C-alpha positions in Angstrom: 68.7 243.2 -87.4 68.5 240.5 -84.8 67.1 237.2 -86.1 64.0 236.0 -84.2 64.4 232.7 -82.3 61.5 230.2 -82.2 61.4 227.0 -80.1 59.2 224.4 -81.8 58.1 221.3 -80.0 56.5 218.4 -81.9 54.4 215.9 -79.9 54.2 212.2 -80.4 51.5 212.2 -83.0 53.3 214.9 -84.9 56.3 212.5 -85.3 54.3 209.3 -85.3 55.7 207.9 -88.6 57.8 208.9 -91.6 55.0 211.1 -93.2 54.3 212.9 -90.0 58.1 213.6 -89.4 58.5 214.8 -93.0 55.5 217.2 -92.4 57.2 218.5 -89.2 60.5 219.0 -91.1 58.7 221.1 -93.7 57.2 223.3 -90.9 60.7 223.8 -89.5 62.1 224.6 -93.0 59.5 227.3 -93.5 60.2 228.9 -90.1 63.9 228.7 -90.7 63.6 230.9 -93.8 62.7 233.9 -91.6 64.6 233.2 -88.3 66.4 230.6 -86.2 64.7 227.5 -84.9 65.3 225.1 -82.0 63.3 221.9 -82.3 62.2 219.8 -79.3 60.7 216.3 -80.0 58.7 213.8 -78.1 58.9 210.0 -78.7 57.0 208.6 -81.6 53.3 208.1 -80.6 52.8 205.3 -78.1 56.4 204.5 -77.7 56.9 205.8 -74.1 53.9 203.8 -72.9 55.3 200.6 -74.5 58.7 201.3 -72.9 57.2 201.7 -69.5 55.1 198.5 -70.1 58.4 196.7 -71.0 60.0 198.0 -67.8 57.2 196.6 -65.7 57.4 193.3 -67.6 61.1 193.1 -66.9 60.5 193.8 -63.2 57.9 191.0 -63.2 60.5 188.6 -64.8 58.5 188.3 -68.0 61.7 188.1 -70.1 60.1 186.3 -73.0 58.1 189.4 -73.8 61.0 191.8 -73.9 62.6 190.7 -77.2 59.2 191.0 -78.9 58.9 194.6 -77.6 62.4 195.6 -78.7 61.8 194.0 -82.1 58.6 195.9 -82.7 60.1 199.2 -81.7 63.2 198.6 -83.8 61.0 197.8 -86.8 59.0 200.9 -86.3 62.0 203.2 -86.1 63.9 201.6 -88.9 60.8 201.9 -91.2 60.7 205.6 -90.4 64.4 206.0 -91.1 64.1 204.2 -94.4 61.2 206.3 -95.4 62.9 209.6 -94.5 66.5 209.3 -95.7 67.6 208.1 -99.1 69.9 205.1 -99.2 73.6 205.6 -98.6 75.9 206.8 -95.9 73.3 209.1 -94.2 70.8 206.3 -93.8 73.5 203.9 -92.5 74.6 206.4 -89.9 70.9 206.9 -88.8 70.3 203.2 -88.5 73.6 202.7 -86.7 72.7 205.4 -84.2 69.3 203.7 -83.5 71.0 200.3 -83.1 73.2 201.7 -80.4 70.3 203.0 -78.5 68.4 199.7 -78.8 71.5 197.9 -77.4 71.3 200.1 -74.4 67.6 199.5 -74.0 68.2 195.8 -74.1 70.9 196.0 -71.4 68.6 198.1 -69.1 65.7 195.7 -69.5 67.9 192.7 -68.9 69.4 194.3 -65.8 65.9 195.0 -64.5 64.7 191.5 -65.2 67.8 190.0 -63.5 67.3 192.0 -60.3 63.5 191.9 -60.4 63.6 195.5 -59.3 62.7 198.7 -61.2 64.2 201.7 -59.5 63.0 205.2 -60.3 66.4 205.9 -61.8 66.2 202.8 -64.1 62.6 203.7 -65.1 63.8 207.2 -66.1 66.6 205.8 -68.2 64.2 203.3 -70.0 61.2 205.7 -70.5 63.5 208.4 -72.0 64.7 206.0 -74.8 61.8 207.1 -77.2 63.0 210.7 -77.5 66.6 209.5 -78.1 65.3 207.4 -81.0 63.0 210.1 -82.5 65.4 213.1 -82.4 67.9 211.6 -85.0 65.0 210.8 -87.3 63.6 214.4 -87.2 67.1 215.8 -87.6 67.6 213.5 -90.6 64.3 214.6 -92.2 65.3 218.3 -91.8 68.7 217.7 -93.3 67.0 215.8 -96.2 65.2 219.1 -97.0 68.5 220.9 -97.4 69.0 222.4 -93.9 71.9 221.6 -91.6 70.5 219.8 -88.5 71.8 217.7 -85.7 70.2 215.8 -82.8 71.2 217.0 -79.3 70.6 215.0 -76.1 68.8 217.1 -73.5 71.0 215.4 -70.9 73.7 217.8 -72.1 71.6 220.9 -71.6 68.7 220.6 -69.2 70.0 220.2 -65.6 67.5 219.0 -63.0 67.2 218.0 -59.4 67.5 214.3 -58.6 63.8 213.5 -58.2 63.3 210.8 -60.7 60.0 210.6 -62.6 59.1 214.3 -61.9 62.3 216.3 -61.9 62.5 220.0 -61.8 65.0 222.1 -63.8 67.9 224.1 -62.3 67.5 227.1 -64.5 70.8 228.9 -63.8 72.9 225.9 -64.9 70.5 225.1 -67.7 71.0 228.6 -69.1 74.8 228.2 -69.1 74.6 224.9 -70.9 72.0 226.0 -73.4 74.1 229.0 -74.3 77.4 227.1 -74.6 75.8 224.1 -76.5 73.0 225.5 -78.6 74.0 229.1 -79.3 77.1 228.2 -81.5 74.9 225.8 -83.5 72.3 228.5 -84.2 75.0 231.0 -85.2 76.4 228.5 -87.7 72.9 227.9 -89.2 72.4 224.5 -87.7 68.9 223.5 -86.5 69.3 221.6 -83.1 66.8 218.8 -82.5 66.7 218.3 -78.7 65.2 215.3 -77.0 62.1 216.4 -75.0 61.0 215.0 -71.7 64.4 214.1 -70.4 67.2 215.9 -68.6 70.0 215.0 -66.2 71.3 215.9 -62.8 74.4 218.0 -62.3 76.4 214.7 -62.2 74.9 213.5 -65.5 72.4 211.0 -64.2 69.3 210.9 -66.6 66.0 212.1 -65.2 62.6 212.8 -66.7 60.2 215.8 -66.3 57.0 213.8 -65.9 54.6 212.5 -68.5 54.0 215.1 -71.2 57.2 216.8 -70.2 58.4 217.6 -73.7 56.2 220.7 -73.6 58.0 221.7 -70.4 61.4 221.0 -72.1 60.4 223.4 -74.9 59.6 226.3 -72.6 62.6 225.6 -70.4 64.8 226.0 -73.5 62.8 229.0 -74.7 63.4 230.8 -71.4 67.1 229.7 -71.2 67.8 231.1 -74.7 65.5 234.1 -74.5 63.4 232.9 -77.4 60.8 235.2 -79.0 58.1 232.6 -79.0 57.5 228.9 -78.4 55.1 226.8 -80.5 53.7 223.5 -79.3 52.8 221.5 -82.4 50.3 218.8 -81.6 47.3 217.0 -83.2 44.6 219.5 -82.1 43.8 223.0 -83.5 44.4 224.7 -80.1 42.7 225.2 -76.7 38.9 224.7 -76.7 36.2 225.8 -74.3 36.0 222.2 -73.1 37.3 218.8 -74.1 35.4 218.0 -77.4 35.2 214.4 -76.3 32.9 215.6 -73.5 31.3 218.5 -75.3 31.2 218.2 -79.1 30.0 221.8 -79.4 33.2 223.2 -77.7 34.8 226.0 -79.7 38.3 227.2 -80.3 39.8 230.0 -78.1 42.0 232.3 -80.2 43.8 233.7 -77.2 44.0 232.9 -73.4 46.2 234.2 -70.6 49.1 232.3 -68.9 46.9 232.1 -65.8 44.0 230.6 -67.6 46.2 228.1 -69.5 47.9 227.1 -66.3 44.6 226.4 -64.6 43.3 224.4 -67.6 46.5 222.3 -67.8 46.5 221.8 -64.0 43.0 220.5 -64.1 43.4 218.0 -66.8 43.4 219.8 -70.2 45.6 217.5 -72.3 47.1 220.2 -74.6 49.7 221.3 -72.1 51.9 219.8 -69.4 50.9 221.6 -66.1 54.4 223.1 -65.6 54.8 224.3 -69.2 54.2 228.0 -68.7 56.3 228.5 -65.6 59.6 229.2 -67.4 58.2 231.8 -69.8 55.7 233.7 -67.7 58.2 236.1 -66.1 59.6 237.0 -69.6 56.2 237.3 -71.2 57.1 235.0 -74.1 54.0 234.0 -76.1 53.3 230.3 -76.4 51.2 228.9 -79.3 49.2 225.7 -79.5 49.0 224.7 -83.2 48.1 221.6 -85.3 51.0 220.1 -87.2 48.5 218.3 -89.5 46.8 221.6 -90.4 49.7 224.1 -90.0 47.8 226.9 -91.8 45.3 227.2 -88.9 46.3 230.0 -86.4 45.9 227.9 -83.2 45.6 229.4 -79.7 48.0 232.1 -78.5 48.9 232.1 -74.8 50.0 235.6 -73.5 50.2 237.5 -70.2 46.9 239.3 -70.7 44.8 237.0 -72.9 41.4 238.2 -74.0 38.5 238.8 -71.6 35.4 236.6 -71.6 32.0 238.3 -71.7 30.7 236.5 -68.7 33.9 235.8 -66.8 34.2 232.0 -67.6 36.5 231.3 -70.4 36.6 227.5 -70.4 35.7 224.3 -68.5 37.9 221.4 -67.8 37.6 218.1 -65.9 40.0 215.5 -64.6 39.3 211.9 -63.8 41.6 209.1 -62.5 41.9 210.9 -59.2 41.4 210.0 -55.6 39.7 212.0 -52.8 41.7 211.5 -49.6 40.0 212.4 -46.3 41.8 212.8 -43.0 39.0 213.0 -40.4 37.5 212.5 -37.0 36.2 214.8 -34.3 39.4 214.5 -32.4 41.4 216.5 -34.9 39.6 219.7 -34.0 42.3 220.4 -31.4 45.2 219.3 -33.4 46.7 222.6 -34.5 49.3 221.1 -36.8 47.1 218.6 -38.7 47.2 220.6 -41.9 51.0 221.0 -41.8 51.5 217.3 -41.0 49.1 216.2 -43.7 50.9 218.2 -46.4 54.3 217.5 -45.1 53.6 213.8 -45.5 52.0 214.3 -48.9 54.9 216.5 -50.1 57.5 213.9 -49.1 56.0 211.6 -51.7 56.0 214.3 -54.4 52.2 213.6 -54.8 50.5 216.2 -57.0 47.7 217.8 -54.9 45.0 219.1 -57.2 42.3 220.3 -54.8 42.1 221.1 -51.1 39.1 221.8 -48.8 38.4 221.7 -45.1 35.2 221.7 -43.1 34.7 224.8 -40.8 34.5 222.5 -37.8 37.9 221.1 -38.9 36.5 217.5 -38.5 37.6 216.7 -42.0 40.4 217.7 -44.3 39.9 216.6 -47.9 42.3 216.8 -50.8 42.4 215.3 -54.3 45.5 213.6 -55.7 46.3 211.8 -58.9 45.4 208.1 -58.8 49.0 207.1 -59.5 50.0 208.8 -56.2 47.4 207.2 -54.0 49.2 204.2 -52.6 52.3 205.9 -51.4 50.4 209.0 -50.2 48.0 206.9 -48.0 51.0 205.0 -46.6 52.8 208.3 -45.7 49.7 209.8 -44.1 49.1 206.7 -42.0 52.7 206.7 -40.8 52.5 210.4 -40.0 49.3 210.0 -37.9 50.1 206.6 -36.5 49.9 207.8 -32.8 46.6 209.6 -33.4 45.1 206.7 -35.2 46.1 204.4 -32.3 44.4 206.8 -29.9 41.4 207.3 -32.2 42.1 211.0 -32.3 42.2 210.6 -36.1 39.4 208.1 -36.8 40.0 207.6 -40.5 42.3 208.2 -43.4 40.1 207.2 -46.3 40.3 207.2 -50.1 37.4 207.5 -52.6 38.3 206.7 -56.2 34.8 207.3 -57.6 35.3 211.0 -58.1 36.3 213.6 -60.7 37.1 217.3 -60.6 35.2 219.8 -62.7 36.6 223.3 -62.9 35.4 226.6 -64.5 38.3 228.8 -65.5 38.5 232.5 -66.5 40.7 235.5 -65.8 37.6 237.8 -65.5 35.8 235.6 -63.0 37.2 238.0 -60.4 34.8 240.8 -59.9 32.0 239.1 -61.9 29.2 238.4 -59.3 27.0 235.3 -59.3 29.3 232.8 -61.1 29.6 230.4 -58.3 25.8 230.6 -57.7 25.0 229.9 -61.3 27.4 227.0 -61.4 26.1 225.3 -58.4 22.4 226.0 -59.2 23.0 224.4 -62.7 24.6 221.3 -61.1 21.7 221.1 -58.6 19.2 221.4 -61.4 20.9 218.5 -63.2 20.6 216.4 -60.0 24.4 216.2 -59.6 25.7 215.9 -56.1 28.6 218.1 -55.2 31.0 216.3 -52.9 33.5 219.2 -52.2 34.0 222.7 -53.4 37.1 224.9 -53.7 37.8 228.4 -55.0 41.2 230.0 -54.9 41.7 233.6 -53.7 42.9 234.4 -57.2 39.4 233.6 -58.5 40.8 232.2 -61.7 38.8 229.0 -61.1 35.9 227.5 -59.2 36.3 223.7 -58.9 34.2 221.0 -57.4 34.4 217.3 -56.8 31.5 215.2 -58.2 31.0 211.5 -58.8 33.0 210.2 -61.7 29.9 209.0 -63.5 28.4 212.6 -63.5 31.5 214.3 -64.8 30.5 214.6 -68.5 26.9 215.7 -67.6 28.3 218.4 -65.3 30.7 219.8 -68.0 28.0 219.8 -70.7 25.5 221.6 -68.4 28.0 224.3 -67.4 29.0 224.8 -71.0 25.5 225.6 -71.9 24.9 227.7 -68.7 27.8 230.0 -69.5 27.2 230.2 -73.2 30.6 228.8 -74.2 29.3 227.0 -77.3 
């Protein structure tokens, strides 16, 4: 009988210190008793942010702060190693492996400080250090429970394109490497602990999959190995009907569809990286969201079909820290290629476009992007439309930061009449001004742009309207 294969990903809070890592190792041991397991890990909680902060400090020439940063991170990881592995050769090997990575970090930061330049390639190398430090700790904790386990750099397995900061996997090559590198380990009873978030180009240059990319790493490996399921272990019980920080009455959803989960992740739900479900959707592999701090709770299961909602709307989500970009002016009515040029310029910057709408008169084209992409997107658009701006055909390319997106998501919204009317009537009753509206032809979501200050009020009102509590 074929043994089941489960890919388990542990997030930053789930490997935040020695006690958390030990708990994760116990979860792995229990699963390994009934099947084979591949583990994917994030950096310890907060480490990636501190590494990126250190990289920015190095770029600014603030060298005096770098040794303090390295010292704090070294102390944090050595404390975890000491708490996880009993004294002796194993602990010495673990500490020596960590010391080697810290030496590399120091060289990278010093090089950045010397040049006063932080290239995307260098930032990827620095920001991926956290996973390279946590993977040996988790492997050591699993081994301390009596299983064979080894850390595996994802740079040896996950092959990506060369877009640093938001790389995409090359699945054919990744499958080959996953089979040749991981399959023999599994057959020999070894639990691989793979670094999440990072990969490498075909030439071995390190890349990253974007913030939160360890989730993506897990499903990439799950698809590459033909896993039976993927479990994302985090610090929440699963997917809720809304962000509980916005709506305390939000309830747990036992099962949702791939489409619903993808829409929720895309529009800001923090439990999943937006690209997480792409690798497993075609194969129909279930993905679970579960709480490593309460592993007996069932969590949320994500499947092809999901479970239908009574009134069509399954959940609400909202995203802030975005910018509404408008390309406008009466002169653009006759420009037949304005949409194509707008999105070609935006695409060249790899900006993530979250929302698009256009007035029927074509006087304005609006789209929403992440705040981090604003500067380079505006520069690209102004360059693309420079002749029209000079001639006043395009009167303005403007940016509004005081906005948020609110989205209602549900597989069964299609064919359920009146949802959009109820949503907009509710917002109007609350005195919330709607700046822009979009609904995809798939009808999996209805989204609108509101003032950032009205975001929570909008989500709470819609949560009550659609009976999601």
